[in-house]
C-alpha positions in Angstrom: -0.7 15.9 -10.0 -2.2 12.4 -10.5 -1.7 11.2 -6.9 0.9 11.4 -4.2 2.5 9.4 -1.3 4.2 10.5 1.8 7.5 11.3 -0.1 6.5 11.2 -3.8 4.3 13.0 -6.3 3.1 11.4 -9.5 2.6 13.8 -12.4 2.3 13.9 -16.1 5.6 13.9 -18.0 6.6 17.0 -20.0 9.2 17.8 -22.7 11.3 19.4 -20.0 11.9 15.9 -18.6 13.8 14.8 -21.7 17.3 14.7 -20.2 16.2 12.7 -17.2 13.8 10.5 -19.3 16.7 9.7 -21.6 18.9 8.9 -18.5 16.2 6.3 -17.6 15.4 4.9 -21.0 19.0 5.0 -22.2 20.4 3.1 -19.2 21.1 -0.6 -20.0 20.7 -1.5 -16.3 17.2 0.0 -16.2 16.1 -1.5 -19.5 17.7 -4.9 -18.9 14.4 -6.7 -18.1 11.9 -4.6 -20.1 12.3 -6.5 -23.4 13.6 -3.3 -25.0 17.1 -2.1 -25.7 18.5 1.1 -24.1 17.3 4.0 -26.2 19.3 6.7 -28.0 18.4 10.3 -27.2 16.4 10.6 -30.4 14.5 7.4 -29.5 13.9 8.7 -26.0 12.5 12.0 -27.4 10.1 10.1 -29.7 9.0 7.8 -26.8 8.5 10.8 -24.5 6.4 12.6 -27.2 4.3 9.4 -27.6 3.6 9.2 -23.9 2.7 12.9 -23.7 0.4 12.5 -26.7 -1.7 9.8 -24.9 -2.6 12.3 -22.1 -5.0 14.1 -24.4 -6.7 11.0 -25.8 -10.3 10.4 -24.6 -10.6 7.2 -22.6 -6.8 6.9 -22.4 -5.7 3.4 -21.3 -2.0 4.1 -21.8 -0.9 6.0 -18.7 2.8 6.6 -18.0 3.6 9.2 -15.4 6.5 10.8 -13.8 7.7 9.9 -10.3 9.2 12.8 -8.4 10.2 13.5 -4.8 7.9 16.2 -3.3 10.8 18.4 -2.4 12.6 17.9 -5.7 11.0 18.2 -9.2 13.7 16.1 -10.9 12.3 13.0 -12.6 13.2 9.9 -10.5 11.4 7.4 -12.7 8.1 6.5 -14.3 5.1 4.4 -13.3 2.6 2.9 -15.7 -1.0 1.7 -15.8 -1.6 0.3 -19.2 -4.3 -1.8 -20.8 -2.2 -4.5 -22.4 -2.9 -6.5 -25.6 -4.9 -9.1 -23.5 -7.2 -6.4 -22.2 -5.7 -6.5 -18.7 -4.7 -3.5 -16.7 -1.0 -3.9 -16.1 1.1 -1.9 -13.7 4.8 -1.2 -14.0 7.6 1.1 -12.9 11.1 2.2 -14.0 13.5 4.0 -11.6 16.6 5.9 -12.7 19.7 4.0 -11.5 20.9 6.8 -9.3 17.6 6.5 -7.3 17.7 2.7 -6.8 17.5 1.2 -3.3 15.5 4.1 -1.8 12.1 2.3 -1.6 10.7 4.4 -4.4 9.3 1.5 -6.5 7.6 -0.2 -3.5 6.1 3.1 -2.4 4.8 4.0 -5.8 3.5 0.4 -6.5 1.4 0.5 -3.4 0.0 3.9 -4.3 -0.6 3.0 -7.9 -2.7 0.0 -6.8 -4.7 2.2 -4.5 -5.3 4.8 -7.2 -6.3 2.1 -9.8 -8.8 0.6 -7.4 -10.2 3.6 -5.5 -10.1 6.3 -8.2 -10.4 4.4 -11.5 -12.4 1.5 -9.9 -10.6 -1.1 -12.0 -11.6 -4.6 -11.3 -8.1 -6.2 -11.4 -4.5 -5.5 -11.9 -1.7 -7.6 -13.3 2.1 -7.3 -13.4 4.6 -9.4 -15.4 8.3 -9.6 -14.5 11.2 -11.6 -15.8 12.1 -14.2 -13.1 15.7 -12.9 -13.2 14.6 -9.4 -12.1 14.9 -10.1 -8.4 14.5 -6.5 -7.2 11.1 -6.1 -9.0 10.0 -9.6 -7.8 10.6 -8.5 -4.2 8.5 -5.4 -4.7 5.6 -7.2 -6.4 5.5 -9.9 -3.8 4.9 -7.3 -1.1 1.8 -6.0 -3.0 0.3 -8.6 -5.3 -0.2 -12.4 -5.1 2.1 -14.5 -7.3 0.0 -16.5 -9.8 2.4 -18.5 -12.0 5.7 -18.7 -13.8 5.8 -19.4 -17.6 7.9 -19.1 -20.7 7.3 -16.0 -22.8 8.3 -16.7 -26.4 8.0 -13.1 -27.4 10.8 -12.1 -25.1 12.5 -15.5 -24.8 12.3 -15.3 -21.1 10.7 -17.0 -18.1 8.3 -14.5 -16.5 6.3 -14.4 -13.3 2.7 -13.2 -13.3 1.2 -11.3 -10.4 -2.5 -10.5 -10.2 -4.6 -8.6 -7.7 -8.4 -8.3 -7.6 -10.2 -5.1 -6.4 -12.0 -6.1 -3.2 -13.2 -2.7 -2.4 -17.0 -2.4 -2.2 -18.1 -0.3 -5.2 -20.9 2.2 -4.7 -23.9 1.4 -6.8 
């Protein structure tokens, strides 16, 4: 277990998650605002193996974990804490369609921020979201200040940037 909330447990992904992971990564509704196309089963398997491979890397800055309900080990989605190409620590989440509108993303976002600041002692977190992704915007606005809206030529989209500084006093 990485961390937990009242209802959820965040754990590493395993190969046994392939069917549910593909249900997530292969769903056009889930992938609509990610800048990626829905994946085939083979592509999902390669991506899952890539994620799992990162767990054993020293100083891993590519963390993608499983979200599960405590009472049910089925994969409900993933959350991520990744050092992006700009050197920023970026958070994200993907929830399987059948679990949408249950408050999972908001609950995990709040806990992921706490974990990043309290346990990993990261100085700042960012999140980027397509301005058309209204559900994710509502979640991020609850937990992080909005910074700006801008055109992203890489994805040909208008994105919103959210940024939160760690204000916890660090022990010397």
